[in-house]
GUZADREN-266118 format. One record per residue (C-alpha): residue number from 1; x negated, y, z; residue in one letter. Coordinates in steps of 0.25 Angstrom, whole numbers, plus 2048, in hexadecimal, padded with zeros to 3 digits. Layout:
SITE | NUM | X | Y | Z | A
...
// end
This chain:
SITE | 1 | 7FF | 800 | 801 | M
SITE | 2 | 7F5 | 809 | 803 | I
SITE | 3 | 7ED | 807 | 7F6 | A
SITE | 4 | 7FB | 809 | 7EF | G
SITE | 5 | 7FD | 817 | 7F6 | I
SITE | 6 | 7EF | 81A | 7F4 | G
SITE | 7 | 7EF | 816 | 7E5 | A
SITE | 8 | 7FC | 820 | 7E2 | K
SITE | 9 | 7F5 | 82A | 7E9 | F
SITE | 10 | 7E7 | 82A | 7E0 | L
SITE | 11 | 7F2 | 829 | 7D4 | S
SITE | 12 | 7F8 | 836 | 7D7 | T
SITE | 13 | 7ED | 83D | 7DB | C
SITE | 14 | 7E4 | 838 | 7CD | R
SITE | 15 | 7F2 | 83B | 7C4 | Y
SITE | 16 | 7F2 | 84C | 7CC | F
SITE | 17 | 7E4 | 84B | 7C8 | G
SITE | 18 | 7E6 | 847 | 7BB | E
SITE | 19 | 7F3 | 852 | 7BA | I
SITE | 20 | 7E8 | 85D | 7BF | G
SITE | 21 | 7DC | 858 | 7B5 | L
SITE | 22 | 7E7 | 85A | 7A9 | L
SITE | 23 | 7EB | 867 | 7B0 | V
SITE | 24 | 7DC | 86B | 7B0 | A
SITE | 25 | 7D9 | 868 | 7A4 | D
SITE | 26 | 7E5 | 86E | 79D | V
SITE | 27 | 7E1 | 87B | 7A3 | C
SITE | 28 | 7D3 | 878 | 79F | M
SITE | 29 | 7D8 | 877 | 790 | S
SITE | 30 | 7E1 | 884 | 793 | L
SITE | 31 | 7D4 | 88C | 797 | A
SITE | 32 | 7CD | 886 | 78C | T
SITE | 33 | 7D4 | 884 | 77F | T
SITE | 34 | 7DA | 889 | 773 | K
SITE | 35 | 7EB | 886 | 776 | P
SITE | 36 | 7EE | 87B | 76A | R
SITE | 37 | 7FA | 886 | 765 | I
SITE | 38 | 803 | 87A | 75C | R
SITE | 39 | 802 | 86F | 766 | L
SITE | 40 | 806 | 879 | 770 | F
SITE | 41 | 812 | 87D | 765 | L
SITE | 42 | 814 | 870 | 764 | N
SITE | 43 | 817 | 86C | 774 | Q
SITE | 44 | 81F | 879 | 776 | I
SITE | 45 | 829 | 872 | 76C | L
SITE | 46 | 829 | 864 | 773 | E
SITE | 47 | 829 | 868 | 77F | I
SITE | 48 | 831 | 874 | 77E | G
SITE | 49 | 839 | 876 | 774 | A
SITE | 50 | 83E | 868 | 772 | R
SITE | 51 | 841 | 868 | 781 | S
SITE | 52 | 84A | 874 | 781 | Q
SITE | 53 | 858 | 86B | 77F | L
SITE | 54 | 855 | 862 | 78A | V
SITE | 55 | 852 | 86D | 793 | V
SITE | 56 | 85C | 876 | 78D | I
SITE | 57 | 869 | 86B | 791 | V
SITE | 58 | 863 | 868 | 79E | T
SITE | 59 | 861 | 875 | 7A3 | G
SITE | 60 | 870 | 877 | 79C | G
SITE | 61 | 878 | 86B | 7A3 | F
SITE | 62 | 86F | 86E | 7B1 | T
SITE | 63 | 875 | 87C | 7B1 | G
SITE | 64 | 882 | 876 | 7AC | A
SITE | 65 | 884 | 86D | 7B8 | V
SITE | 66 | 87D | 875 | 7C2 | F
SITE | 67 | 887 | 880 | 7C0 | A
SITE | 68 | 893 | 876 | 7C1 | A
SITE | 69 | 88D | 86F | 7CE | Q
SITE | 70 | 88D | 87E | 7D4 | T
SITE | 71 | 899 | 881 | 7D1 | F
SITE | 72 | 89F | 877 | 7D8 | Y
SITE | 73 | 899 | 87A | 7E5 | Q
SITE | 74 | 898 | 888 | 7E4 | F
SITE | 75 | 8A8 | 889 | 7E1 | S
SITE | 76 | 8AB | 883 | 7EE | K
SITE | 77 | 8A3 | 88E | 7F5 | L
SITE | 78 | 8A9 | 899 | 7ED | G
SITE | 79 | 89B | 89C | 7E6 | M
SITE | 80 | 89E | 89A | 7D7 | E
SITE | 81 | 895 | 8A6 | 7D4 | S
SITE | 82 | 88A | 8A0 | 7D9 | A
SITE | 83 | 889 | 895 | 7CE | V
SITE | 84 | 881 | 89D | 7C7 | G
SITE | 85 | 874 | 8A1 | 7CD | P
SITE | 86 | 875 | 893 | 7D3 | V
SITE | 87 | 875 | 88D | 7C6 | V
SITE | 88 | 869 | 898 | 7C0 | A
SITE | 89 | 85F | 897 | 7CB | V
SITE | 90 | 861 | 889 | 7CD | S
SITE | 91 | 85E | 886 | 7BE | M
SITE | 92 | 853 | 891 | 7BE | C
SITE | 93 | 84B | 88D | 7CB | R
SITE | 94 | 84D | 87E | 7CA | E
SITE | 95 | 855 | 876 | 7C2 | L
SITE | 96 | 850 | 87F | 7B5 | G
SITE | 97 | 842 | 87B | 7B7 | P
SITE | 98 | 843 | 86C | 7BC | V
SITE | 99 | 84F | 867 | 7B3 | L
SITE | 100 | 845 | 86D | 7A6 | A
SITE | 101 | 839 | 868 | 7AC | G
SITE | 102 | 83E | 858 | 7AF | L
SITE | 103 | 844 | 859 | 79F | M
SITE | 104 | 837 | 85E | 799 | V
SITE | 105 | 82F | 854 | 7A1 | A
SITE | 106 | 83A | 849 | 79C | G
SITE | 107 | 838 | 84D | 78C | R
SITE | 108 | 829 | 855 | 78C | V
SITE | 109 | 822 | 84C | 797 | G
SITE | 110 | 825 | 840 | 792 | A
SITE | 111 | 822 | 845 | 784 | A
SITE | 112 | 815 | 84A | 788 | M
SITE | 113 | 811 | 83D | 790 | S
SITE | 114 | 816 | 833 | 783 | A
SITE | 115 | 80F | 83A | 77A | E
SITE | 116 | 800 | 83D | 782 | L
SITE | 117 | 802 | 82F | 787 | G
SITE | 118 | 803 | 828 | 779 | T
SITE | 119 | 7F7 | 831 | 774 | M
SITE | 120 | 7EF | 82C | 780 | K
SITE | 121 | 7F3 | 81B | 77D | V
SITE | 122 | 7EF | 81D | 770 | S
SITE | 123 | 7E3 | 825 | 774 | E
SITE | 124 | 7E6 | 832 | 76B | Q
SITE | 125 | 7E2 | 839 | 778 | I
SITE | 126 | 7D4 | 834 | 776 | D
SITE | 127 | 7D5 | 836 | 767 | A
SITE | 128 | 7D6 | 846 | 76B | L
SITE | 129 | 7C9 | 844 | 774 | R
SITE | 130 | 7C2 | 83D | 768 | S
SITE | 131 | 7C5 | 84A | 75F | M
SITE | 132 | 7C1 | 853 | 76C | G
SITE | 133 | 7CF | 857 | 76F | V
SITE | 134 | 7D2 | 859 | 77C | H
SITE | 135 | 7E0 | 852 | 780 | P
SITE | 136 | 7E4 | 85D | 78A | T
SITE | 137 | 7E0 | 867 | 780 | D
SITE | 138 | 7E9 | 861 | 774 | Y
SITE | 139 | 7F3 | 859 | 77B | L
SITE | 140 | 7F7 | 85F | 789 | V
SITE | 141 | 7F3 | 86E | 789 | V
SITE | 142 | 800 | 870 | 77F | P
SITE | 143 | 808 | 869 | 787 | R
SITE | 144 | 804 | 871 | 791 | F
SITE | 145 | 807 | 880 | 78C | L
SITE | 146 | 813 | 87B | 785 | A
SITE | 147 | 81B | 877 | 791 | M
SITE | 148 | 817 | 880 | 799 | M
SITE | 149 | 81C | 88B | 78D | V
SITE | 150 | 829 | 882 | 78C | S
SITE | 151 | 82C | 87D | 798 | M
SITE | 152 | 830 | 88A | 79F | P
SITE | 153 | 838 | 88E | 792 | L
SITE | 154 | 841 | 881 | 795 | L
SITE | 155 | 841 | 883 | 7A3 | V
SITE | 156 | 847 | 892 | 79E | A
SITE | 157 | 853 | 88A | 794 | E
SITE | 158 | 857 | 87F | 79F | C
SITE | 159 | 85A | 88D | 7A9 | I
SITE | 160 | 860 | 894 | 79F | G
SITE | 161 | 868 | 88A | 799 | F
SITE | 162 | 86D | 884 | 7A7 | G
SITE | 163 | 871 | 891 | 7AB | I
SITE | 164 | 879 | 894 | 7A0 | I
SITE | 165 | 87F | 888 | 7A1 | A
SITE | 166 | 882 | 889 | 7B0 | G
SITE | 167 | 88A | 898 | 7AB | Y
SITE | 168 | 893 | 88F | 7A0 | I
SITE | 169 | 896 | 885 | 7AC | V
SITE | 170 | 898 | 88F | 7B7 | G
SITE | 171 | 89E | 89A | 7AE | V
SITE | 172 | 8A6 | 895 | 7A3 | M
SITE | 173 | 8A9 | 887 | 7AA | M
SITE | 174 | 8A9 | 889 | 7B8 | M
SITE | 175 | 8B0 | 897 | 7B9 | G
SITE | 176 | 8A6 | 89E | 7C0 | I
SITE | 177 | 8A8 | 8B0 | 7BC | Q
SITE | 178 | 89C | 8B1 | 7B4 | E
SITE | 179 | 89A | 8BD | 7B9 | A
SITE | 180 | 897 | 8B7 | 7C6 | Y
SITE | 181 | 890 | 8AC | 7BF | Y
SITE | 182 | 884 | 8B6 | 7B9 | I
SITE | 183 | 884 | 8C0 | 7C3 | S
SITE | 184 | 881 | 8B6 | 7CD | N
SITE | 185 | 878 | 8B0 | 7C4 | T
SITE | 186 | 86E | 8BD | 7C0 | L
SITE | 187 | 86E | 8C1 | 7CE | Y
SITE | 188 | 86A | 8B3 | 7D4 | F
SITE | 189 | 85F | 8AF | 7C9 | T
SITE | 190 | 854 | 8B6 | 7C8 | G
SITE | 191 | 847 | 8B6 | 7C0 | I
SITE | 192 | 83E | 8AE | 7CC | I
SITE | 193 | 84A | 8A3 | 7CA | D
SITE | 194 | 844 | 8A1 | 7BB | L
SITE | 195 | 836 | 8A2 | 7BE | L
SITE | 196 | 838 | 897 | 7C9 | M
SITE | 197 | 83D | 88E | 7BC | G
SITE | 198 | 832 | 893 | 7B3 | M
SITE | 199 | 826 | 891 | 7BD | I
SITE | 200 | 82D | 884 | 7BE | K
SITE | 201 | 82F | 880 | 7AF | G
SITE | 202 | 820 | 882 | 7AE | G
SITE | 203 | 81B | 87B | 7BA | V
SITE | 204 | 823 | 86F | 7B6 | F
SITE | 205 | 820 | 86F | 7A6 | G
SITE | 206 | 810 | 86E | 7AC | A
SITE | 207 | 815 | 863 | 7B3 | M
SITE | 208 | 81B | 85D | 7A9 | I
SITE | 209 | 80E | 85F | 79D | V
SITE | 210 | 804 | 85C | 7A7 | L
SITE | 211 | 80B | 84D | 7AD | I
SITE | 212 | 810 | 849 | 79F | S
SITE | 213 | 802 | 84D | 798 | C
SITE | 214 | 7FA | 844 | 7A4 | R
SITE | 215 | 804 | 838 | 7A3 | E
SITE | 216 | 803 | 837 | 793 | G
SITE | 217 | 7F3 | 83A | 794 | L
SITE | 218 | 7F4 | 82E | 79F | S
SITE | 219 | 7FA | 824 | 796 | A
SITE | 220 | 7F5 | 816 | 796 | S
SITE | 221 | 7FA | 808 | 790 | N
SITE | 222 | 800 | 80A | 784 | G
SITE | 223 | 80F | 80D | 782 | A
SITE | 224 | 810 | 808 | 790 | V
SITE | 225 | 808 | 813 | 796 | G
SITE | 226 | 80E | 81E | 78D | V
SITE | 227 | 81C | 81B | 792 | G
SITE | 228 | 817 | 81A | 7A1 | H
SITE | 229 | 811 | 827 | 79F | A
SITE | 230 | 81E | 82E | 799 | T
SITE | 231 | 826 | 828 | 7A4 | T
SITE | 232 | 81B | 82D | 7AF | K
SITE | 233 | 819 | 83B | 7A9 | A
SITE | 234 | 82A | 83E | 7A9 | V
SITE | 235 | 82A | 839 | 7B7 | V
SITE | 236 | 81F | 842 | 7BD | I
SITE | 237 | 822 | 84C | 7B7 | S
SITE | 238 | 830 | 84F | 7BC | S
SITE | 239 | 82D | 849 | 7CA | L
SITE | 240 | 821 | 854 | 7CB | S
SITE | 241 | 82A | 85D | 7C5 | L
SITE | 242 | 836 | 85C | 7CE | L
SITE | 243 | 82C | 85B | 7DC | I
SITE | 244 | 825 | 867 | 7D5 | A
SITE | 245 | 832 | 86F | 7D5 | N
SITE | 246 | 834 | 86E | 7E3 | F
SITE | 247 | 826 | 874 | 7E7 | F
SITE | 248 | 829 | 87D | 7DB | L
SITE | 249 | 836 | 883 | 7E0 | T
SITE | 250 | 82F | 884 | 7EE | L
SITE | 251 | 823 | 88C | 7E9 | F
SITE | 252 | 82B | 895 | 7DF | L
SITE | 253 | 834 | 89A | 7E8 | N
SITE | 254 | 82A | 89C | 7F4 | A
SITE | 255 | 823 | 8A6 | 7EA | F
SITE | 256 | 82E | 8AB | 7E0 | L
// end
């Protein structure tokens, strides 16, 4: 039992060490190497543009169901006009960034890990090294930059469509007075709420791309190893995102 616990502890330490080395390698590449614009734009298309639909649908229906549930509970207390600000603040601070991050981890993180894992087991990464191309410069940095640009925008879309859907449900379906709904939403929702969502989106995006690339670059044992790496990338990214969200919430509420 002691040996098993020690092995798990050493494995965890090694994992965090590999993530740290990858972060250092990415920072060194950003500081010393010219960005590959074509690869960066291709990744913007893959990560940002093609993830919009799933993020919009997720944000819209989350805002709609949250507005409905909030109305059903608040109507018992005569606080129907508070539905708008509750939905808006919740979408900005928590639901928008977390749900967008989970959707991107499931869609983009899995694709990144599978692509890099396939390149690893088929020795394409070794071929890049033999041609004098650093794999981090060519494979990781464009994805990292594209994720850091795309993720805050996807979070903003998720937040925006969630608030719009909440308005439609609250005002047009539940009969809340439009003037009270809009005025309370604008009064109780500030730039700090949106800023918190954007900061979380950036942090979540960095975590997703680093974990996914690490899993892909460490894949082995052929197709089975690629499948395991893809599964681990999604699971670890999602769990890390949820854990980090708790600490980010405490930190940002203390300093913003």
